[in-house]
C-alpha positions in Angstrom: -176.2 -39.0 -205.5 -175.4 -40.5 -202.1 -176.0 -37.2 -200.4 -179.4 -37.0 -202.1 -180.3 -40.5 -200.9 -179.1 -39.7 -197.4 -181.3 -36.5 -197.3 -184.3 -38.5 -198.6 -183.7 -41.1 -195.8 -183.5 -38.4 -193.2 -186.7 -36.7 -194.5 -188.5 -40.1 -194.2 -187.2 -40.7 -190.7 -188.2 -37.2 -189.7 -191.7 -37.7 -191.1 -192.0 -41.0 -189.3 -191.0 -39.3 -186.0 -193.5 -36.5 -186.5 -196.3 -39.0 -187.1 -195.4 -41.0 -184.0 -195.3 -37.7 -182.0 -198.8 -36.7 -183.3 -200.2 -40.1 -182.5 -198.8 -39.9 -179.0 -200.4 -36.5 -178.4 -203.8 -37.8 -179.6 -203.5 -40.7 -177.1 -202.7 -38.2 -174.3 -205.7 -36.0 -175.2 -208.1 -39.0 -175.5 -207.1 -40.2 -172.1 -207.6 -36.8 -170.7 -211.1 -36.7 -172.2 -211.9 -40.1 -170.7 -210.7 -39.1 -167.2 -212.8 -35.9 -167.5 -216.0 -38.0 -167.8 -215.5 -39.3 -164.3 -218.6 -40.5 -162.3 -217.8 -38.2 -159.4 -220.0 -35.6 -160.9 -223.1 -37.9 -160.8 -225.5 -36.8 -158.1 -226.4 -39.1 -155.2 -229.9 -39.4 -156.5 -228.6 -40.6 -159.9 -226.3 -43.1 -158.2 -229.2 -44.5 -156.3 -231.4 -44.8 -159.4 -228.5 -46.5 -161.3 -228.0 -48.9 -158.3 -231.7 -49.8 -158.2 -231.9 -50.2 -162.0 -229.0 -52.7 -161.8 -230.6 -55.0 -159.1 -234.1 -55.2 -160.6 -234.7 -57.8 -163.3 -236.8 -57.1 -166.4 -239.9 -59.3 -166.1 -239.8 -60.0 -169.9 -236.1 -60.4 -170.6 -234.6 -63.4 -168.7 -231.4 -62.6 -166.9 -231.3 -58.9 -167.8 -231.6 -56.0 -165.4 -233.9 -53.1 -166.2 -230.7 -51.1 -166.6 -229.6 -53.4 -169.5 -233.0 -54.1 -171.1 -234.4 -52.1 -174.0 -237.9 -53.5 -173.5 -240.8 -51.0 -173.0 -241.7 -52.5 -169.6 -238.1 -52.0 -168.4 -238.2 -48.4 -169.6 -241.4 -47.9 -167.6 -239.8 -49.5 -164.6 -236.8 -47.2 -164.8 -239.1 -44.2 -164.9 -241.0 -45.5 -161.8 -237.6 -46.0 -160.0 -236.6 -42.5 -160.9 -239.9 -41.0 -159.7 -239.8 -43.0 -156.4 -236.2 -41.8 -155.8 -237.3 -38.2 -156.5 -240.1 -38.6 -154.0 -237.6 -39.6 -151.4 -238.5 -43.3 -151.0 -235.7 -45.6 -149.7 -234.2 -48.4 -151.7 -236.0 -51.0 -149.6 -239.4 -49.4 -150.2 -238.8 -49.3 -153.9 -237.6 -53.0 -153.9 -240.6 -53.9 -151.8 -242.9 -52.2 -154.3 -241.6 -54.2 -157.2 -241.5 -57.5 -155.2 -245.2 -56.9 -154.3 -246.0 -56.3 -157.9 -243.9 -59.0 -159.6 -242.8 -61.4 -156.9 -239.4 -62.0 -155.4 -238.0 -63.2 -158.8 -237.8 -59.5 -159.8 -234.7 -59.1 -157.7 -231.5 -60.2 -159.4 -230.0 -61.1 -156.0 -232.2 -63.3 -153.9 -233.0 -62.2 -150.4 -230.6 -63.4 -147.7 -233.3 -64.6 -145.3 -236.0 -67.2 -145.2 -236.2 -69.8 -147.9 -234.2 -67.6 -150.3 -231.2 -68.3 -148.1 -230.9 -71.7 -149.8 -230.0 -69.8 -153.0 -226.9 -68.6 -151.3 -226.0 -71.8 -149.4 -226.6 -74.5 -151.9 -224.2 -73.5 -154.7 -221.0 -73.4 -152.5 -222.0 -76.6 -150.6 -222.7 -78.3 -154.0 -219.3 -77.1 -155.3 -217.5 -78.4 -152.2 -219.3 -81.7 -152.4 -218.3 -82.0 -156.1 -214.7 -81.3 -155.3 -214.7 -83.9 -152.6 -216.3 -86.5 -155.0 -213.6 -85.7 -157.6 -210.8 -86.1 -155.1 -212.2 -89.4 -153.8 -212.7 -90.7 -157.3 -209.1 -89.8 -158.3 -207.8 -91.6 -155.1 -209.8 -94.7 -155.9 -208.5 -94.8 -159.5 -204.9 -94.4 -158.2 -205.4 -97.3 -155.8 -206.9 -99.5 -158.4 -204.0 -98.7 -160.7 -201.5 -99.5 -158.0 -203.3 -102.8 -157.2 -203.4 -103.7 -160.9 -199.6 -103.0 -161.1 -199.0 -105.0 -158.0 -200.7 -108.2 -159.3 -197.8 -109.2 -161.5 -195.0 -108.6 -159.0 -193.2 -111.9 -159.8 -192.3 -110.7 -163.3 -194.2 -113.5 -165.0 -195.1 -113.1 -168.6 -196.2 -115.5 -171.2 -192.7 -115.5 -172.7 -191.0 -116.2 -169.4 -192.9 -119.5 -168.8 -191.4 -122.5 -170.4 -193.4 -124.9 -172.6 -193.1 -127.6 -170.0 -194.6 -125.4 -167.3 -197.5 -124.4 -169.6 -198.3 -128.0 -170.4 -198.3 -128.8 -166.7 -200.7 -125.9 -166.0 -203.1 -126.8 -168.8 -203.2 -130.4 -167.8 -204.2 -129.4 -164.2 -206.9 -127.2 -165.7 -208.2 -130.0 -167.9 -208.3 -132.5 -165.0 -210.2 -130.0 -162.8 -212.7 -129.2 -165.6 -213.3 -133.0 -166.4 -214.2 -133.8 -162.8 
C-alpha cells in the first residue's frame, strides 16, 4: 500500500514538473515572437509618418494626437501626413501646413520661439517659486512654534502659582481697571 502511495506521489510530482516545463517553453517562445516584431524593420518613411502623427493634435479631441484619436478628422489628417511624406515634404513643411490650416494649437508641443517660449519658461519658474514659498512658510511656522515655546521659559503654570500670588495679581488688575 505504501509503495502504491509513493508511486502515486511520484507520478503527481512528475506531472507537475512537466506542466512547469511546458509553461516555461511557452514563455520562451512568446518572448521570441515579441522580439521578432522589432521596429527595426519599419521604413524611414513610416517612422517619419508615425513621428508626425504623434506631434499633431486632433482638432476635435482635446489632448489627443492624431495618432491616438479615432475621429474621422484625425484619420483624414493621418492620410494627409502619409501623402505629404510620400511626396517628399519635410517635417517642418508638413507642420507648417497644419499650423496654417488650424493654428499653432494643432502642435502638441508649443514652438520654442516667440510668445510660445513662455509655455516652456513659465511652468518651471512657477514650480521653483512654489517650492520657495513652501520652504519660507515652513520656516516661518517653525519660528512661530519656537517663539510660542519660548514664552513660558520660567516654568510658570497655573498650578505652580500660589493662591496668595494669584490674589495679589488679580487685585492689581482690578485696581488698574477701576482707574
